[in-house]
C-alpha positions in Angstrom: 142.1 44.7 105.0 144.0 47.9 105.8 141.3 50.5 105.4 139.7 51.0 108.8 136.2 50.4 107.4 134.4 52.0 110.4 134.6 55.8 110.3 135.9 57.5 113.4 132.5 58.9 114.5 131.3 55.3 115.0 134.6 54.0 116.5 134.2 51.0 118.7 136.4 50.3 121.7 138.8 47.6 120.7 139.9 45.1 123.5 143.7 45.2 123.9 146.3 44.2 126.5 145.7 45.8 129.9 148.0 48.6 131.1 149.9 47.9 134.4 151.4 50.3 136.9 153.1 48.6 139.9 153.7 50.7 142.9 156.8 50.3 145.1 154.8 50.3 148.4 155.2 46.7 149.2 154.0 44.7 152.2 152.1 47.6 153.8 151.0 46.4 157.2 147.4 47.1 158.0 147.2 49.6 160.9 143.4 49.5 161.1 141.0 46.7 160.4 138.1 46.8 158.0 135.8 47.2 161.0 137.2 50.6 161.8 134.3 53.2 161.8 136.3 55.6 159.7 136.9 52.9 157.1 133.3 51.9 157.2 132.2 55.5 156.5 134.6 55.9 153.5 133.8 52.5 152.2 130.1 53.3 152.1 130.2 56.8 150.8 132.9 56.6 148.1 131.5 57.0 144.6 133.8 54.4 143.0 133.0 50.7 143.4 135.1 49.1 146.2 135.7 45.3 146.5 137.1 43.7 149.6 138.8 40.4 148.8 139.7 37.6 151.2 142.3 34.9 150.7 140.6 31.5 150.2 141.7 28.1 149.2 140.4 28.8 145.6 142.2 32.2 145.5 140.8 35.6 146.2 137.1 35.8 146.8 134.8 38.7 147.4 133.9 39.3 151.1 132.3 42.7 150.7 131.3 45.2 148.1 130.0 48.8 148.6 126.8 50.3 147.2 128.7 51.9 144.3 129.7 48.4 143.2 126.1 47.3 143.2 125.1 50.4 141.1 128.0 50.0 138.6 127.9 46.2 138.1 124.2 45.8 138.5 124.6 43.0 141.0 123.6 42.9 144.7 126.1 42.3 147.4 124.6 39.0 148.5 125.0 37.5 144.9 128.7 38.1 144.8 129.9 37.7 148.4 132.0 34.5 148.6 132.4 34.3 144.8 135.7 34.3 143.1 136.5 37.8 142.0 137.5 36.4 138.5 134.0 35.1 138.1 132.3 38.2 139.5 134.3 40.4 137.1 133.6 38.3 134.0 136.8 36.1 134.0 139.2 38.7 132.5 142.5 36.8 132.2 144.6 39.8 133.3 143.4 39.5 136.9 145.9 36.6 137.4 148.8 39.0 137.1 147.2 41.4 139.7 146.7 38.6 142.1 150.3 37.5 141.8 151.6 41.0 142.4 149.3 41.4 145.5 150.7 38.2 147.0 154.1 39.8 146.5 153.0 42.7 148.7 152.8 45.3 145.9 150.1 48.0 145.2 149.0 47.5 141.7 147.2 49.7 139.1 145.9 48.0 136.0 143.6 49.2 133.2 141.8 46.7 131.1 138.4 45.7 129.6 135.6 44.2 131.7 132.5 42.6 130.1 129.4 43.8 132.0 126.8 41.4 130.7 127.8 42.0 127.1 128.7 45.7 127.4 132.4 46.4 127.3 133.7 48.9 129.8 137.3 49.9 130.4 138.2 50.0 134.1 141.2 51.0 136.1 141.7 48.7 139.1 143.8 50.0 142.1 144.5 47.0 144.4 146.0 47.5 147.9 147.3 44.3 149.7 146.5 43.9 153.4 149.0 41.7 155.3 148.3 39.5 158.3 150.5 39.3 161.4 152.9 37.1 159.5 153.3 39.6 156.6 151.3 37.3 154.3 148.4 38.5 152.1 145.2 38.2 154.1 142.9 40.4 152.0 143.0 43.1 149.4 141.0 46.3 148.9 140.3 47.0 145.2 138.9 50.3 143.9 137.3 50.3 140.4 137.4 53.4 138.2 135.4 53.6 135.0 137.8 55.1 132.4 135.9 54.0 129.3 135.6 57.6 127.9 139.2 58.3 128.3 140.3 55.1 126.6 137.8 55.8 123.8 139.3 59.2 123.3 142.8 57.8 123.3 141.8 55.1 120.8 140.1 57.8 118.7 143.3 59.8 118.7 145.3 56.8 117.7 142.8 56.0 115.0 142.8 59.5 113.6 146.6 59.6 113.6 146.4 57.0 110.8 142.9 57.3 109.4 140.7 60.0 107.8 138.1 61.4 110.2 135.3 61.6 107.5 135.7 58.3 105.7 137.4 56.2 108.3 140.0 55.2 105.6 143.7 55.2 105.8 145.4 58.6 105.6 147.7 59.4 102.6 150.8 59.2 104.8 150.1 55.6 105.6 149.7 54.4 102.0 153.2 54.2 100.7 154.6 52.2 103.6 151.5 49.9 103.4 151.9 49.4 99.7 155.6 48.7 100.2 154.9 45.9 102.7 152.3 44.4 100.4 154.8 44.7 97.5 157.3 42.5 99.5 154.6 39.9 100.0 153.6 40.0 96.4 157.2 39.3 95.3 157.6 36.4 97.7 154.2 34.9 96.8 154.5 35.7 93.0 151.3 37.7 93.0 150.5 40.9 91.2 149.7 44.1 93.1 147.5 46.7 91.6 146.5 50.3 92.6 143.4 52.1 91.4 143.4 55.9 91.7 139.8 56.9 91.9 138.9 60.6 91.2 135.1 61.2 91.8 133.6 63.2 88.9 131.6 66.3 89.7 131.7 65.9 93.4 132.4 69.6 93.9 128.9 70.4 92.3 127.2 68.3 94.9 129.3 69.7 97.7 128.4 73.2 96.9 124.7 72.7 96.2 123.9 70.3 99.0 126.4 71.4 101.6 129.5 69.9 103.1 127.7 67.9 105.7 125.8 66.0 103.0 129.1 65.8 101.1 130.7 64.1 104.1 127.8 61.6 104.3 128.3 60.9 100.6 132.1 60.4 101.1 131.4 57.8 103.7 129.1 55.9 101.3 131.8 56.1 98.6 134.3 54.7 101.1 132.0 51.8 101.8 131.5 51.1 98.1 135.3 51.1 97.5 135.9 48.8 100.5 133.4 46.3 99.2 134.3 46.9 95.6 135.9 43.5 95.0 137.3 40.4 96.6 140.9 41.4 95.8 140.7 44.8 97.5 143.4 44.9 100.3 143.8 48.7 101.0 141.6 51.8 100.6 142.7 55.3 101.4 141.2 58.8 100.9 144.1 60.9 99.7 142.3 64.2 98.9 138.9 65.7 99.0 137.3 63.4 96.4 140.2 61.2 95.4 140.9 57.7 96.7 143.4 54.9 96.4 142.3 51.3 96.2 145.0 48.6 96.3 144.5 45.0 95.7 146.2 41.6 95.2 145.8 39.5 92.0 146.7 36.1 93.4 146.1 34.3 90.1 148.2 36.7 88.1 145.8 36.8 85.1 143.2 39.3 86.2 142.1 41.8 83.6 142.9 45.2 85.2 140.3 47.0 83.0 137.7 44.7 84.4 138.9 45.3 87.9 138.5 49.1 87.4 135.2 48.7 85.7 133.9 46.7 88.6 134.8 49.6 90.9 133.3 52.1 88.5 130.0 50.1 88.2 129.8 50.0 92.0 130.2 53.7 92.3 127.7 54.5 89.6 124.9 52.8 91.5 122.6 55.3 93.2 123.5 56.5 96.7 120.8 57.5 99.1 120.9 60.7 101.2 117.6 60.7 103.0 114.9 60.7 100.2 117.4 61.9 97.6 119.1 59.5 95.1 122.5 60.7 94.1 124.4 59.3 91.0 128.1 59.8 90.6 130.8 58.7 88.2 134.6 58.5 88.5 137.8 58.7 86.5 139.8 55.6 87.5 143.5 55.0 86.7 145.2 51.7 87.3 148.8 50.7 87.6 150.1 47.2 88.3 153.2 45.5 89.7 155.2 44.0 88.0 153.5 44.9 84.7 154.7 48.5 84.6 155.5 49.5 88.2 158.6 48.4 90.3 157.9 50.2 93.5 155.1 51.6 95.7 156.0 55.1 94.4 155.7 53.8 90.8 152.2 52.4 91.5 151.0 55.7 93.0 152.5 57.9 90.2 151.4 55.7 87.4 147.8 55.3 88.7 147.5 59.0 89.2 148.7 59.7 85.6 146.2 57.1 84.3 143.4 58.7 86.3 144.3 62.1 84.8 144.2 60.5 81.3 140.7 59.1 82.1 139.4 62.5 83.2 140.9 64.3 80.2 139.0 61.8 77.9 135.7 62.9 79.4 135.7 61.1 82.8 133.4 58.3 84.0 135.8 55.8 82.6 138.8 53.5 83.4 142.3 53.8 82.0 145.1 51.4 82.7 148.7 52.7 82.7 150.7 51.2 79.8 154.2 51.0 78.6 153.7 53.9 76.2 152.9 56.2 79.1 156.1 55.2 80.9 158.1 57.5 78.8 155.7 60.4 79.5 156.0 59.7 83.2 159.8 59.6 83.0 159.8 62.9 81.1 157.6 64.4 83.7 159.8 63.2 86.5 162.9 64.6 84.7 161.1 67.9 84.3 160.2 67.9 88.0 163.8 67.4 88.9 164.9 70.4 86.9 161.9 72.5 88.1 162.9 72.1 91.8 165.7 74.5 91.6 164.4 76.8 88.8 163.5 79.7 91.2 166.9 79.7 92.9 168.7 79.5 89.6 166.8 82.4 88.2 165.3 80.5 85.3 161.8 81.9 85.6 160.7 85.1 83.9 157.5 87.1 83.5 155.5 88.1 80.4 152.6 90.5 80.5 149.4 90.3 78.4 147.3 93.5 78.0 143.8 93.7 79.4 141.7 96.1 77.3 138.6 98.2 77.9 136.3 96.6 75.3 134.3 99.8 74.6 137.2 102.3 74.5 139.7 99.9 72.9 142.3 101.1 75.5 144.8 99.1 77.6 143.8 99.3 81.3 146.0 96.6 82.8 147.8 93.4 82.2 148.1 89.9 83.6 151.5 88.6 84.7 152.3 85.2 83.1 155.2 83.1 84.3 157.6 81.4 81.8 160.3 78.9 82.5 163.4 79.1 80.4 165.2 75.9 81.3 168.9 75.4 80.1 168.1 71.7 79.5 164.5 71.8 78.3 164.3 75.3 76.6 161.3 77.5 77.0 158.6 75.5 78.9 155.0 76.8 78.7 152.9 77.2 81.9 150.4 74.6 80.8 153.3 72.0 81.1 155.0 73.0 84.3 152.4 74.7 86.4 150.4 71.4 87.0 153.6 69.7 87.7 154.6 72.4 90.2 151.2 71.9 92.0 151.8 68.1 92.2 155.3 68.6 93.6 154.3 71.2 96.1 156.5 73.9 94.4 153.6 76.2 93.3 153.7 78.3 96.5 157.4 79.2 96.0 156.8 80.0 92.4 153.7 82.0 93.2 155.5 84.0 95.8 158.3 84.7 93.4 155.8 85.9 90.7 154.0 88.1 93.2 157.2 89.9 94.3 158.6 90.3 90.8 155.3 91.6 89.4 154.9 94.2 92.2 158.5 95.4 91.7 157.9 95.7 87.9 154.7 97.6 88.5 156.6 100.1 90.6 159.2 100.5 87.8 156.4 101.3 85.4 155.0 103.9 87.7 158.4 105.4 88.1 158.6 105.8 84.3 155.5 108.0 84.4 152.7 105.6 83.4 149.8 104.9 85.7 146.2 104.0 85.9 146.6 100.3 85.3 145.8 97.1 87.3 148.3 94.3 87.4 146.7 90.8 87.7 148.7 88.0 89.4 147.5 84.4 89.7 147.3 82.8 93.2 147.2 79.0 93.6 145.1 77.0 96.0 148.2 76.0 98.0 149.0 79.7 98.6 145.5 80.1 100.0 146.1 77.6 102.8 146.9 79.0 106.2 147.5 82.7 106.6 150.8 83.1 104.8 149.3 84.7 101.7 148.3 87.8 103.7 151.8 88.3 104.9 153.2 87.5 101.4 151.0 90.1 99.7 151.7 92.7 102.3 155.4 92.1 102.1 155.4 92.2 98.3 153.5 95.5 98.2 155.7 97.1 101.0 158.9 95.9 99.4 158.0 97.4 96.1 156.4 100.6 97.5 153.4 99.7 95.4 150.0 101.1 96.4 147.5 98.2 96.7 145.1 99.6 94.2 147.5 98.6 91.4 147.3 94.9 92.3 144.7 92.3 91.5 144.8 88.7 92.6 143.3 86.0 90.4 141.9 82.8 92.0 140.3 79.9 90.3 137.3 78.1 91.6 139.5 75.0 92.2 141.7 77.1 94.5 138.7 78.4 96.4 136.8 75.1 96.9 139.5 73.3 98.9 138.3 75.1 102.0 135.8 77.7 101.1 135.1 79.1 104.5 138.8 79.7 105.2 139.4 81.1 101.7 136.4 83.5 102.1 138.0 84.8 105.3 141.3 85.3 103.6 139.7 87.1 100.7 138.0 89.5 103.1 141.4 90.2 104.7 143.0 90.8 101.3 140.3 93.2 100.4 141.1 95.1 103.6 144.7 95.5 102.4 143.3 97.3 99.4 144.0 94.8 96.6 141.2 93.7 94.2 140.2 90.1 93.6 139.0 88.3 90.4 137.7 84.8 89.8 139.5 83.2 86.9 138.0 80.5 84.6 134.5 81.5 85.7 131.8 79.2 84.2 133.8 76.0 83.9 133.4 75.0 87.5 130.4 73.4 89.3 129.2 76.1 91.6 129.6 79.6 90.1 126.4 81.0 91.6 127.2 79.8 95.1 130.7 81.3 94.8 129.3 84.7 93.8 127.2 84.7 96.9 130.0 83.8 99.3 133.2 85.4 98.0 134.0 89.1 97.8 135.3 89.3 94.2 135.5 92.5 92.1 135.8 90.9 88.7 135.0 87.7 86.8 136.9 86.2 83.9 135.0 84.3 81.3 136.9 81.2 80.4 138.4 81.0 76.9 136.4 77.8 76.3 133.2 79.9 75.8 134.8 83.0 74.3 136.4 80.9 71.5 132.9 79.7 70.3 131.1 83.1 70.1 129.3 84.6 68.4 128.1 81.8 66.2 127.7 79.1 68.8 124.3 79.7 70.4 125.1 77.8 73.6 128.4 79.6 74.2 126.7 83.0 73.5 124.0 82.2 76.0 126.6 81.3 78.7 128.6 84.4 78.0 125.6 86.6 78.3 124.5 84.8 81.5 127.9 85.3 83.1 127.9 89.0 82.2 124.4 89.5 83.6 125.2 87.5 86.8 128.4 89.5 87.3 126.6 92.8 86.9 123.9 91.7 89.4 126.6 91.2 92.0 128.3 94.5 91.2 131.3 92.9 89.4 132.9 93.8 86.1 133.8 91.1 83.5 137.0 90.2 81.6 136.8 87.8 78.6 140.0 85.9 78.2 141.2 84.2 75.0 139.8 86.8 72.6 141.2 85.9 69.2 139.1 87.7 66.7 137.3 91.0 66.1 134.1 89.0 65.8 134.5 87.8 69.4 135.4 91.2 70.7 132.5 92.9 69.0 130.0 90.4 70.4 131.4 90.7 73.9 131.4 94.5 73.9 127.8 94.7 72.7 126.7 92.3 75.4 128.1 94.4 78.2 131.5 92.8 78.8 133.8 95.6 80.1 137.2 94.1 79.5 138.9 91.7 77.2 142.2 89.9 76.9 143.7 87.7 74.2 146.1 87.6 71.2 143.7 89.7 69.1 144.3 92.6 71.5 148.0 91.8 72.3 150.2 88.8 72.8 152.2 88.5 76.0 155.3 90.7 76.0 158.2 91.5 78.2 158.4 94.4 80.7 159.8 96.8 78.1 157.2 95.9 75.5 154.5 96.4 78.1 155.8 99.8 79.0 155.6 100.8 75.3 152.0 99.6 75.2 151.1 101.6 78.4 152.6 104.7 76.9 150.4 104.3 73.8 147.3 102.4 75.2 144.9 103.1 72.4 143.8 100.2 70.2 141.2 102.0 68.1 142.4 100.1 65.0 141.7 96.7 66.6 138.5 96.4 64.5 135.9 98.5 62.8 133.2 97.8 65.3 131.9 101.3 65.9 128.3 102.2 65.6 127.4 105.1 63.4 125.5 108.0 65.0 122.4 107.5 62.9 122.4 103.7 63.3 123.8 100.6 61.6 121.8 98.3 59.2 122.7 94.8 58.0 121.1 93.8 54.7 121.1 90.1 53.9 120.0 89.0 50.4 121.5 86.6 47.7 120.5 89.1 44.9 123.2 91.8 44.6 120.9 94.2 42.7 118.5 94.1 45.7 121.3 94.8 48.1 122.6 97.8 46.0 119.1 99.3 45.8 118.4 99.0 49.5 121.8 100.4 50.4 121.3 103.5 48.1 117.9 104.1 49.6 118.9 103.8 53.3 122.1 105.7 53.1 120.0 108.9 52.5 119.2 108.7 56.3 122.8 108.5 57.3 122.9 104.9 58.4 126.0 102.7 58.3 125.1 100.0 55.8 126.5 96.4 55.8 125.6 93.9 53.2 125.9 90.1 53.1 125.1 87.7 50.3 125.1 84.6 52.7 124.2 83.9 56.3 127.8 83.1 57.0 128.9 86.5 55.8 126.1 88.0 57.9 127.3 86.3 61.1 130.9 87.6 60.4 129.6 91.1 60.1 127.5 90.8 63.3 130.5 89.6 65.1 132.7 92.5 63.9 130.3 95.4 63.8 127.7 97.0 66.0 124.4 96.4 64.2 121.0 97.9 65.2 118.7 96.3 62.5 119.0 93.2 60.5 116.9 92.9 57.3 117.0 89.5 55.6 115.4 87.9 52.6 113.2 84.9 53.5 114.2 82.4 50.8 118.0 82.1 50.7 120.1 79.3 49.2 121.2 78.3 52.7 117.8 78.1 54.3 114.9 80.2 55.5 115.3 83.7 56.7 113.2 83.1 59.8 115.6 80.3 60.9 118.5 82.7 60.4 116.9 85.5 62.4 116.1 83.0 65.1 119.8 82.3 65.5 120.6 86.0 65.4 118.1 86.5 68.2 120.1 84.0 70.3 123.5 85.4 69.5 122.7 89.1 69.1 119.5 89.7 71.0 119.8 93.5 71.0 119.2 93.7 67.3 115.8 94.4 65.6 115.2 91.7 63.0 113.0 91.9 59.9 112.1 89.8 56.9 111.9 91.5 53.5 110.8 89.0 50.9 108.6 88.4 47.9 107.6 85.0 49.2 105.4 84.5 52.3 105.5 81.3 54.4 102.7 82.6 56.6 103.0 79.8 59.2 106.8 80.2 59.7 106.7 84.0 59.7 103.8 84.1 62.2 105.7 81.7 64.5 108.9 83.7 64.2 107.0 87.0 65.0 105.2 85.4 68.0 108.5 84.0 69.2 110.3 87.3 69.1 112.7 86.3 66.4 111.2 88.7 63.8 110.0 92.2 64.4 108.3 92.8 61.1 107.6 91.0 57.8 108.0 93.4 54.8 107.1 92.4 51.2 108.9 93.1 48.0 108.6 95.3 46.1 108.7 97.9 48.8 107.5 101.5 49.0 110.6 103.6 49.6 109.1 106.0 52.1 107.3 103.3 54.0 110.5 101.2 54.2 112.5 104.2 55.5 109.8 104.9 58.1 109.9 101.3 59.3 113.7 101.2 59.5 113.7 104.5 61.4 111.3 103.1 63.9 113.3 99.9 64.2 116.6 101.8 64.9 114.8 103.9 67.5 113.5 100.7 69.2 117.0 99.2 69.2 118.5 102.3 70.7 115.8 102.4 73.4 116.6 98.8 74.5 120.2 98.7 75.6 119.5 95.5 77.5 117.7 92.4 76.5 115.9 91.5 73.3 115.0 94.6 71.5 112.7 92.9 69.0 110.6 91.2 71.6 110.1 94.6 73.4 109.3 96.4 70.2 106.5 94.0 69.3 106.1 92.0 66.1 104.2 93.3 63.1 103.4 92.4 59.6 103.6 95.1 57.0 103.1 95.1 53.2 
């Protein structure tokens, strides 16, 4: 099997053919005998084992050995003297060639393995022939040098040239040729050849929380599982951080590929041990098969990768087999890739700019540069289609550099037009963060445009950072020294956000649109947004919410401390001229009506319109801004769009209980003071709501005007005193009649 199952750290020396070096010094006559005192001294004191051989009828036999021989071989001189040197050295077959060369009068160097009582050592033997008076071989002096460590290092270098150091599996560069060779055999033997592309799910989470050393140990276990994953497995390679290729032969031609993949997945889902900790993982596995859909090794790799991506998009932890329907998608992707390769040189890329708005002031403070591809063949291609392709094809660095240069030049032109005080955000890919090139690229772009660094912000995703976090952290510190600011894009959707905040010098976080789109009514999304905002502020960062599409979302985010927002509700991406016009008139005060009145803002919720009208007339005397809602749905819409201090709700509504409604309001709008005003009392539910902080007070109908006005006034004061956290829980719950 072509996977190199043993990882490099436990590499064992592999016996191989010995290495010969014949010297040209032939037939050297002996000028002194072995009884010469100087020879005796050198013979006894030299650190290397020395063997003196005599010619006998049975071949060369040992006549003498020095003390170093006894120490190295663990045998005393009297046990080997008179013994064939073949036998004394463990019968290595390559000694025959040395003996033949010695008889020819040549000095010989040879490196090969010698078995020392079951322990393999690599030794270099240097053999000098000694001639008699008739120029015939009389004896030989052999010096033994232990070169095991050097050979081990050389074998390790050779191993690492083709194998991954962490997993011991084949490197990506070896896979295509290996598959091509297996493909030839599959054709001649009428077998099927399959490739499984294995993408480990959520490995990044483990890597960040438990450390990279533990992650490497886990990768080795994963490699072992894949190697043993089935009887048909013939090739295993680690092609990226947590991505593997498994190739196999289906000799029968009727194997169910889905079952093959499921067998691998089941193997990976079994608990893995790291000390006393049990780790459970899943994987997204894509499978392609020759000759079913693939015709070449490249087809197998591309199709299996696309199938794995499909499996991950469908939730992960599953197997997907590439099918004929996907072949057209792959062909379209390959065609798009061919057009994309020359897009930068042909001038087909262009930039659009989406405003970034101060959420409190409703003013434009910056913009994000977004690349567009206007292809003559394909028309306008959106980034979500061509950016992943550019990453796969290795084109993203060239595109990213082009965007950086063009954006800086455009920012300079805006400054020359008299507008300023903005920050231009530019996305940086993971590939751009490899090596040190990004430092030079940013410096060159700023210098070439004569743009002060404070106007530029670089956006990085967690994926871009986690490829090599230590290296990226160092790069980020260098970029900060240049004077540019840094933001983390798509914050919250990765696996290790808290760890990232501790390690990386970012100025700003961007809440992903996945969460923004669900607020304010989705309690889970609201909690996540508030948590991200709070975390960012703890680390001294500001926050940008991306994908803001409604006034409800904007109002919720602003009230919860999010400083900046971006999305179509605040401005769609526009060209450079359109952005210049927006910068000259940055105010967006009409974006919504979410401004708090000086006296306070009250939301009244009741299904009886006469009650709402009476309450509104009463409370307007005190200068409050009054909002009314006849349903809970209307109330949530108002809460999302307006800044509300106090919510007063009836308890018995057609949609449910007021306590349940206010409990949800507590989760989505915790800064409000929440009260029940009802003629019906469910003492247990109300008491539970008050104790849980969902309800501040329970008021009964009919109410006393002055008492109600006093309670509302106290509630507004409590809300205004608590700019952070849950105002109702701080104010203390009460029941009033």
